[in-house]
TILO-274669 format. One line per field, with one value per residue (C-alpha): residue number from 1; residue in three letters; x negated, y negated, z negated. Coordinates in nm, 2 decimals. Each point is the difference from the previous one (the first is absolute). Layout:
N
num <- [NUM  ...]
residu <- [ALA  ...]
px <- [X  ...]
py <- [Y  ...]
pz <- [Z  ...]
// end
This chain:
407
num <- [1  2  3  4  5  6  7  8  9  10  11  12  13  14  15  16  17  18  19  20  21  22  23  24  25  26  27  28  29  30  31  32  33  34  35  36  37  38  39  40  41  42  43  44  45  46  47  48  49  50  51  52  53  54  55  56  57  58  59  60  61  62  63  64  65  66  67  68  69  70  71  72  73  74  75  76  77  78  79  80  81  82  83  84  85  86  87  88  89  90  91  92  93  94  95  96  97  98  99  100  101  102  103  104  105  106  107  108  109  110  111  112  113  114  115  116  117  118  119  120  121  122  123  124  125  126  127  128  129  130  131  132  133  134  135  136  137  138  139  140  141  142  143  144  145  146  147  148  149  150  151  152  153  154  155  156  157  158  159  160  161  162  163  164  165  166  167  168  169  170  171  172  173  174  175  176  177  178  179  180  181  182  183  184  185  186  187  188  189  190  191  192  193  194  195  196  197  198  199  200  201  202  203  204  205  206  207  208  209  210  211  212  213  214  215  216  217  218  219  220  221  222  223  224  225  226  227  228  229  230  231  232  233  234  235  236  237  238  239  240  241  242  243  244  245  246  247  248  249  250  251  252  253  254  255  256  257  258  259  260  261  262  263  264  265  266  267  268  269  270  271  272  273  274  275  276  277  278  279  280  281  282  283  284  285  286  287  288  289  290  291  292  293  294  295  296  297  298  299  300  301  302  303  304  305  306  307  308  309  310  311  312  313  314  315  316  317  318  319  320  321  322  323  324  325  326  327  328  329  330  331  332  333  334  335  336  337  338  339  340  341  342  343  344  345  346  347  348  349  350  351  352  353  354  355  356  357  358  359  360  361  362  363  364  365  366  367  368  369  370  371  372  373  374  375  376  377  378  379  380  381  382  383  384  385  386  387  388  389  390  391  392  393  394  395  396  397  398  399  400  401  402  403  404  405  406  407]
residu <- [UNK  UNK  UNK  UNK  UNK  UNK  UNK  UNK  UNK  UNK  UNK  UNK  UNK  UNK  UNK  UNK  UNK  UNK  UNK  UNK  UNK  UNK  UNK  UNK  UNK  UNK  UNK  UNK  UNK  UNK  UNK  UNK  UNK  UNK  UNK  UNK  UNK  UNK  UNK  UNK  UNK  UNK  UNK  UNK  UNK  UNK  UNK  UNK  UNK  UNK  UNK  UNK  UNK  UNK  UNK  UNK  UNK  UNK  UNK  UNK  UNK  UNK  UNK  UNK  UNK  UNK  UNK  UNK  UNK  UNK  UNK  UNK  UNK  UNK  UNK  UNK  UNK  UNK  UNK  UNK  UNK  UNK  UNK  UNK  UNK  UNK  UNK  UNK  UNK  UNK  UNK  UNK  UNK  UNK  UNK  UNK  UNK  UNK  UNK  UNK  UNK  UNK  UNK  UNK  UNK  UNK  UNK  UNK  UNK  UNK  UNK  UNK  UNK  UNK  UNK  UNK  UNK  UNK  UNK  UNK  UNK  UNK  UNK  UNK  UNK  UNK  UNK  UNK  UNK  UNK  UNK  UNK  UNK  UNK  UNK  UNK  UNK  UNK  UNK  UNK  UNK  UNK  UNK  UNK  UNK  UNK  UNK  UNK  UNK  UNK  UNK  UNK  UNK  UNK  UNK  UNK  UNK  UNK  UNK  UNK  UNK  UNK  UNK  UNK  UNK  UNK  UNK  UNK  UNK  UNK  UNK  UNK  UNK  UNK  UNK  UNK  UNK  UNK  UNK  UNK  UNK  UNK  UNK  UNK  UNK  UNK  UNK  UNK  UNK  UNK  UNK  UNK  UNK  UNK  UNK  UNK  UNK  UNK  UNK  UNK  UNK  UNK  UNK  UNK  UNK  UNK  UNK  UNK  UNK  UNK  UNK  UNK  UNK  UNK  UNK  UNK  UNK  UNK  UNK  UNK  UNK  UNK  UNK  UNK  UNK  UNK  UNK  UNK  UNK  UNK  UNK  UNK  UNK  UNK  UNK  UNK  UNK  UNK  UNK  UNK  UNK  UNK  UNK  UNK  UNK  UNK  UNK  UNK  UNK  UNK  UNK  UNK  UNK  UNK  UNK  UNK  UNK  UNK  UNK  UNK  UNK  UNK  UNK  UNK  UNK  UNK  UNK  UNK  UNK  UNK  UNK  UNK  UNK  UNK  UNK  UNK  UNK  UNK  UNK  UNK  UNK  UNK  UNK  UNK  UNK  UNK  UNK  UNK  UNK  UNK  UNK  UNK  UNK  UNK  UNK  UNK  UNK  UNK  UNK  UNK  UNK  UNK  UNK  UNK  UNK  UNK  UNK  UNK  UNK  UNK  UNK  UNK  UNK  UNK  UNK  UNK  UNK  UNK  UNK  UNK  UNK  UNK  UNK  UNK  UNK  UNK  UNK  UNK  UNK  UNK  UNK  UNK  UNK  UNK  UNK  UNK  UNK  UNK  UNK  UNK  UNK  UNK  UNK  UNK  UNK  UNK  UNK  UNK  UNK  UNK  UNK  UNK  UNK  UNK  UNK  UNK  UNK  UNK  UNK  UNK  UNK  UNK  UNK  UNK  UNK  UNK  UNK  UNK  UNK  UNK  UNK  UNK  UNK  UNK  UNK  UNK  UNK  UNK  UNK  UNK  UNK  UNK  UNK  UNK  UNK  UNK  UNK  UNK  UNK  UNK  UNK  UNK  UNK  UNK  UNK  UNK  UNK  UNK  UNK  UNK  UNK  UNK  UNK  UNK  UNK  UNK  UNK]
px <- [1.96  -0.30  0.09  0.08  -0.23  -0.30  -0.23  -0.29  -0.37  -0.08  -0.21  -0.38  -0.24  -0.01  0.38  0.04  -0.25  0.19  0.33  -0.13  -0.11  0.33  0.17  -0.25  -0.03  0.31  0.22  -0.25  -0.25  0.21  0.29  -0.08  -0.33  0.20  0.19  -0.33  -0.16  0.31  -0.09  -0.38  -0.11  -0.37  -0.02  0.19  -0.31  -0.06  0.36  -0.07  -0.33  0.18  0.28  -0.26  -0.17  0.34  0.06  -0.32  0.00  0.35  -0.10  -0.27  0.26  0.22  -0.29  -0.06  0.36  0.06  -0.28  0.15  0.37  0.02  0.38  0.28  0.15  -0.35  0.03  0.31  -0.19  -0.31  0.21  0.17  -0.33  -0.14  0.29  0.22  0.31  0.24  0.22  -0.31  -0.10  0.35  -0.02  -0.34  0.14  0.28  -0.25  -0.21  0.29  0.13  -0.35  -0.01  0.34  -0.07  -0.34  0.16  0.27  -0.28  -0.18  0.30  0.12  -0.36  0.01  0.28  -0.22  -0.22  0.29  0.18  -0.30  0.12  0.37  0.24  0.24  0.12  -0.21  0.27  0.03  -0.37  -0.03  0.28  -0.16  -0.35  0.12  0.21  -0.29  -0.24  0.24  0.02  -0.38  -0.04  0.24  -0.17  -0.29  -0.30  -0.27  0.18  0.07  -0.35  -0.16  0.21  -0.11  -0.37  0.02  0.18  -0.25  -0.28  0.20  0.04  -0.37  -0.05  0.24  -0.19  -0.33  0.16  0.07  -0.35  -0.16  0.23  -0.06  -0.36  -0.15  0.15  -0.27  -0.25  0.17  -0.01  -0.34  0.11  0.35  -0.10  0.07  0.37  0.04  -0.13  0.28  -0.04  0.16  0.27  0.35  0.15  -0.28  0.03  0.37  -0.01  -0.27  0.20  0.32  -0.19  -0.19  0.33  0.13  -0.33  0.03  0.29  -0.24  -0.20  0.29  0.06  -0.29  0.20  0.26  -0.25  0.02  0.36  -0.13  -0.19  0.21  -0.04  -0.38  -0.27  -0.23  0.17  -0.24  -0.28  0.18  0.22  -0.26  -0.24  0.28  0.14  -0.34  -0.11  0.33  -0.01  -0.36  0.06  0.31  -0.19  -0.27  0.25  0.21  -0.29  -0.13  0.35  0.08  -0.32  0.03  0.37  -0.04  -0.31  0.19  0.35  0.07  0.17  0.30  0.06  -0.08  0.27  0.26  -0.03  0.23  -0.28  -0.32  -0.26  0.16  -0.03  -0.37  -0.06  0.18  -0.20  -0.33  0.06  0.26  0.19  0.33  -0.05  0.21  -0.23  -0.06  0.37  0.08  -0.27  0.13  0.35  -0.14  -0.22  0.27  0.26  -0.25  -0.02  0.38  -0.01  -0.25  0.20  0.31  -0.21  -0.15  0.32  0.17  -0.29  0.04  0.37  -0.10  -0.26  0.22  0.28  -0.22  -0.09  0.38  -0.03  0.21  0.31  -0.06  0.11  -0.30  -0.23  0.16  -0.25  0.14  -0.10  -0.10  -0.17  -0.13  0.07  0.24  0.26  0.27  -0.25  -0.13  0.35  0.09  -0.33  0.04  0.35  -0.11  -0.29  0.24  0.21  -0.31  -0.14  0.32  0.04  -0.33  -0.26  -0.35  -0.20  0.26  -0.03  -0.38  -0.02  0.26  -0.21  -0.32  0.14  0.16  -0.32  -0.20  0.23  -0.05  -0.38  -0.01  0.18  -0.21  -0.32  0.10  0.12  -0.34  -0.17  0.22  -0.05  -0.38  0.04  0.22  -0.18  -0.37  -0.14  0.18  -0.22  0.14  -0.17  0.13  -0.05  -0.07  -0.04  -0.12  0.26  -0.06  0.12  0.37  -0.03  -0.13  0.26  0.27  -0.13  -0.04  0.34  0.16  -0.20  0.09  0.37  -0.01  -0.16  0.29  0.25  -0.16  -0.03  0.29  0.02  -0.06]
py <- [-1.81  -0.24  -0.11  0.35  0.17  0.18  0.28  -0.07  0.07  0.20  0.30  0.00  0.26  0.23  -0.01  0.08  0.29  0.15  -0.08  0.19  0.29  0.01  0.03  0.26  0.22  0.18  0.26  0.09  0.15  0.06  0.18  0.08  0.17  0.31  -0.02  -0.05  0.30  0.21  -0.07  -0.03  0.21  -0.04  -0.25  -0.26  -0.22  0.01  -0.13  -0.30  -0.07  0.03  -0.23  -0.26  0.00  -0.05  -0.29  -0.19  -0.16  -0.13  -0.14  -0.21  -0.12  -0.11  -0.17  -0.23  -0.06  -0.10  -0.26  -0.13  -0.01  -0.02  0.00  0.23  0.26  0.08  0.27  -0.15  -0.33  0.18  0.18  -0.33  -0.17  0.29  0.06  -0.31  0.21  -0.11  0.31  0.23  -0.21  0.05  0.38  0.01  -0.20  0.25  0.29  -0.16  -0.04  0.35  0.14  -0.18  0.12  0.36  -0.01  -0.13  0.27  0.26  -0.14  -0.01  0.35  0.12  -0.15  0.23  0.30  -0.19  -0.19  0.33  0.10  -0.26  -0.05  0.29  -0.19  0.07  -0.13  -0.24  -0.17  -0.05  -0.14  -0.25  -0.11  -0.04  -0.21  -0.22  -0.09  -0.04  -0.23  -0.22  -0.01  -0.09  -0.29  -0.13  -0.19  0.08  -0.08  0.20  0.30  -0.02  0.00  0.30  0.17  -0.08  0.15  0.31  0.04  0.02  0.27  0.19  0.00  0.12  0.28  0.12  -0.03  0.21  0.28  -0.02  0.01  0.27  0.23  -0.12  0.34  0.13  -0.20  0.26  0.25  -0.23  0.12  0.36  -0.08  -0.26  0.24  0.00  -0.36  0.06  0.09  0.27  -0.23  0.25  -0.14  0.10  -0.19  -0.30  -0.01  0.02  -0.27  -0.22  0.02  -0.04  -0.31  -0.14  0.02  -0.12  -0.30  -0.11  -0.01  -0.28  -0.22  -0.32  -0.21  -0.12  -0.14  -0.22  -0.25  -0.07  -0.18  -0.25  -0.30  0.09  0.06  -0.25  -0.06  0.28  -0.04  0.13  0.19  0.23  0.17  0.09  0.11  0.23  0.17  0.03  0.15  0.26  0.09  0.06  0.20  0.22  0.08  0.09  0.22  0.20  0.07  0.09  0.23  0.19  0.06  0.09  0.29  0.12  0.01  0.13  0.22  -0.19  0.23  -0.10  -0.36  0.00  0.15  -0.27  -0.31  -0.17  0.13  -0.20  0.08  0.36  -0.04  -0.17  0.28  0.27  -0.17  -0.09  0.25  -0.30  -0.15  -0.30  -0.24  -0.30  0.08  0.05  -0.34  -0.16  0.18  -0.14  -0.35  0.04  0.14  -0.26  -0.28  0.07  -0.03  -0.34  -0.13  0.13  -0.18  -0.32  0.05  0.08  -0.31  -0.22  0.13  -0.08  -0.35  -0.05  0.11  -0.22  -0.30  0.06  0.02  0.36  0.13  -0.14  -0.33  0.13  0.24  -0.30  -0.16  -0.03  -0.03  -0.33  0.15  0.33  -0.13  0.34  0.11  0.14  0.08  0.19  0.18  0.12  0.12  0.19  0.17  0.11  0.16  0.18  0.15  0.15  0.14  0.15  0.18  0.13  0.15  0.24  -0.14  0.17  -0.12  -0.36  0.01  0.13  -0.26  -0.28  0.13  0.03  -0.34  -0.16  0.16  -0.17  -0.33  0.05  0.07  -0.32  -0.21  0.13  -0.08  -0.34  -0.09  0.14  -0.23  -0.30  0.04  0.00  -0.31  -0.19  0.09  -0.32  0.04  -0.03  0.10  -0.09  0.32  0.33  0.10  0.35  0.11  0.05  0.38  0.04  -0.07  0.20  0.30  -0.05  0.02  0.31  0.18  -0.09  0.12  0.32  0.07  -0.06  0.22  0.28  0.01  0.01  0.31  0.18  0.23  -0.10  -0.37]
pz <- [0.44  -0.02  -0.35  -0.13  -0.25  0.15  -0.11  -0.24  0.07  -0.32  0.12  -0.03  0.16  -0.31  -0.03  0.37  -0.03  -0.29  0.18  0.31  -0.21  -0.18  0.34  0.15  -0.31  -0.12  0.15  0.27  -0.24  -0.32  0.18  0.37  -0.06  -0.09  0.34  0.18  -0.17  0.11  0.37  -0.01  -0.30  -0.07  0.29  -0.21  -0.06  0.38  0.05  -0.22  0.20  0.33  -0.11  -0.12  0.34  0.17  -0.24  -0.01  0.35  -0.04  -0.34  0.17  0.25  -0.28  -0.17  0.30  0.07  -0.36  0.05  0.32  -0.11  -0.38  -0.02  -0.14  0.24  0.11  0.26  0.16  0.04  0.13  0.27  0.09  0.04  0.21  0.23  -0.02  0.00  -0.28  0.03  -0.05  -0.30  -0.15  0.06  -0.18  -0.29  -0.03  0.02  -0.28  -0.23  0.09  -0.08  -0.34  -0.09  0.10  -0.17  -0.33  0.02  0.04  -0.30  -0.23  0.10  -0.06  -0.35  -0.11  -0.06  -0.24  -0.17  -0.08  -0.20  -0.25  0.07  0.07  0.23  0.35  0.28  0.12  -0.33  -0.03  0.36  -0.07  -0.33  0.15  0.29  -0.21  -0.22  0.30  0.18  -0.30  -0.04  0.37  -0.03  -0.32  0.16  0.21  -0.25  -0.27  0.22  0.16  -0.35  -0.10  0.32  -0.08  -0.34  0.13  0.28  -0.26  -0.18  0.33  0.05  -0.36  0.06  0.30  -0.19  -0.28  0.25  0.14  -0.35  -0.13  0.30  0.05  -0.08  0.33  0.19  -0.12  0.23  0.30  0.15  0.00  0.14  0.25  0.29  -0.10  0.09  0.36  0.25  0.27  0.26  0.09  0.07  -0.34  -0.17  0.23  -0.04  -0.38  -0.01  0.24  -0.20  -0.33  0.14  0.12  -0.36  -0.14  0.23  -0.22  -0.29  0.17  0.11  -0.20  0.10  0.30  -0.23  -0.17  0.29  -0.09  -0.32  0.21  -0.10  -0.37  0.02  -0.08  0.31  0.19  0.30  -0.21  -0.28  0.21  0.22  -0.28  -0.23  0.27  0.07  -0.36  -0.11  0.28  -0.08  -0.37  0.08  0.25  -0.25  -0.27  0.23  0.13  -0.35  -0.14  0.30  -0.04  -0.37  0.03  0.25  -0.19  -0.33  0.12  0.30  0.28  -0.03  -0.37  0.08  0.27  -0.22  -0.27  -0.02  -0.20  0.16  -0.17  -0.34  0.10  0.08  -0.34  -0.18  0.19  -0.08  -0.36  -0.12  -0.16  0.08  0.24  -0.20  0.05  0.37  0.06  -0.15  0.21  0.31  -0.06  -0.03  0.31  0.22  -0.10  0.04  0.38  0.02  -0.17  0.25  0.30  -0.13  -0.03  0.35  0.18  -0.15  0.11  0.36  -0.01  -0.13  0.27  0.28  -0.13  -0.01  0.36  0.08  0.10  -0.29  -0.18  -0.18  -0.34  -0.01  0.00  -0.31  -0.29  -0.35  -0.15  -0.34  0.09  0.34  0.15  0.28  -0.23  0.26  0.21  -0.30  -0.11  0.35  0.04  -0.34  0.08  0.33  -0.16  -0.26  0.28  0.18  -0.32  -0.08  0.36  0.13  -0.13  -0.07  0.28  0.26  -0.14  0.00  0.36  0.12  -0.17  0.16  0.35  -0.01  -0.12  0.27  0.26  -0.18  -0.02  0.37  0.09  -0.25  0.14  0.36  -0.12  -0.13  0.31  0.21  -0.23  0.03  0.38  0.01  -0.27  0.06  -0.15  -0.33  -0.31  -0.34  -0.33  -0.14  0.18  0.37  0.14  0.35  0.27  0.01  -0.36  0.08  0.32  -0.19  -0.28  0.27  0.16  -0.34  -0.12  0.32  0.00  -0.36  0.06  0.31  -0.18  -0.24  0.29  0.15  -0.34  -0.05  -0.37  0.05]
// end
């Protein structure tokens, strides 16, 4: 395989930031904010804050690991380096791909509510059409697909800004209603916030997939860490602002009943049909699915190149320079999942699986720092307590869901 085509390094820091934002923004805020409001009511912004705190330490862990090991199949490689157990690395590789597939299925299924605003077709037909187009785009070429993602990411940000501006008058009510955002710390409140935060956690995932583009990134040792952290910071600021303005504008009950919650917020605030916002929402939601297809195919490629997956998954097309076979297989499996499961089940499954992966990755870095104490990276280094805390928080957050009767 030494003479076979390889991936091309085309992605700069700006492209990677937009690529990360395109993966993070999407169904989590455009669709799932309604589900979160159904569980947490006025504590919806608190759910996004709690989810951000759960996420940030693991993001720092990924930032250092991407500097140490700038290769595709990121988390699987990190676990292999940390534990030295090939079987565990294979399991993690499968979990990463599974997460990407389920996440993409969540996103595509979530796009239906917005799509049906324009096209009166059955959900199954729309899902099939969307995934066929996305699969073709993912196989086209990394620079082309990444450029599309960057443009769409900018449109996503504009859509969220449109909601904030349209409903901005609601911020005038914030001082008088601030007490509504403070929980009483009784079990019903804690349980609602816990479930809501678990769903909001889904809104932040995506940064971990950026490491799988390492072999297509320029100077990945420096580019990847900073693109991960900047993408996550921008997403957190947008989420908190949108969550606050949404529950101030529309009651949580009405928000939870909407298949297109941000469109409902816009309609309530302006009295106008949210045609533009609905169009942006469709683009935003589908963009996340495109990135998940690209990411999952790259993990298959990376695992194949390390002889942990079938050799055919590592074949790169000589013209497009993309792993076409892996892309087709991933897209087909996503189609099955999107037609099979409801959106909240898909989102919870994605979040739970990722928390398991995050726990293993954090411990892997902790062990690597113990066994390689003299390592000096030119990219990014964090203190040893960061992965330890990331592990503890991930485990606690996952455990909290297991004890919740609705988790």
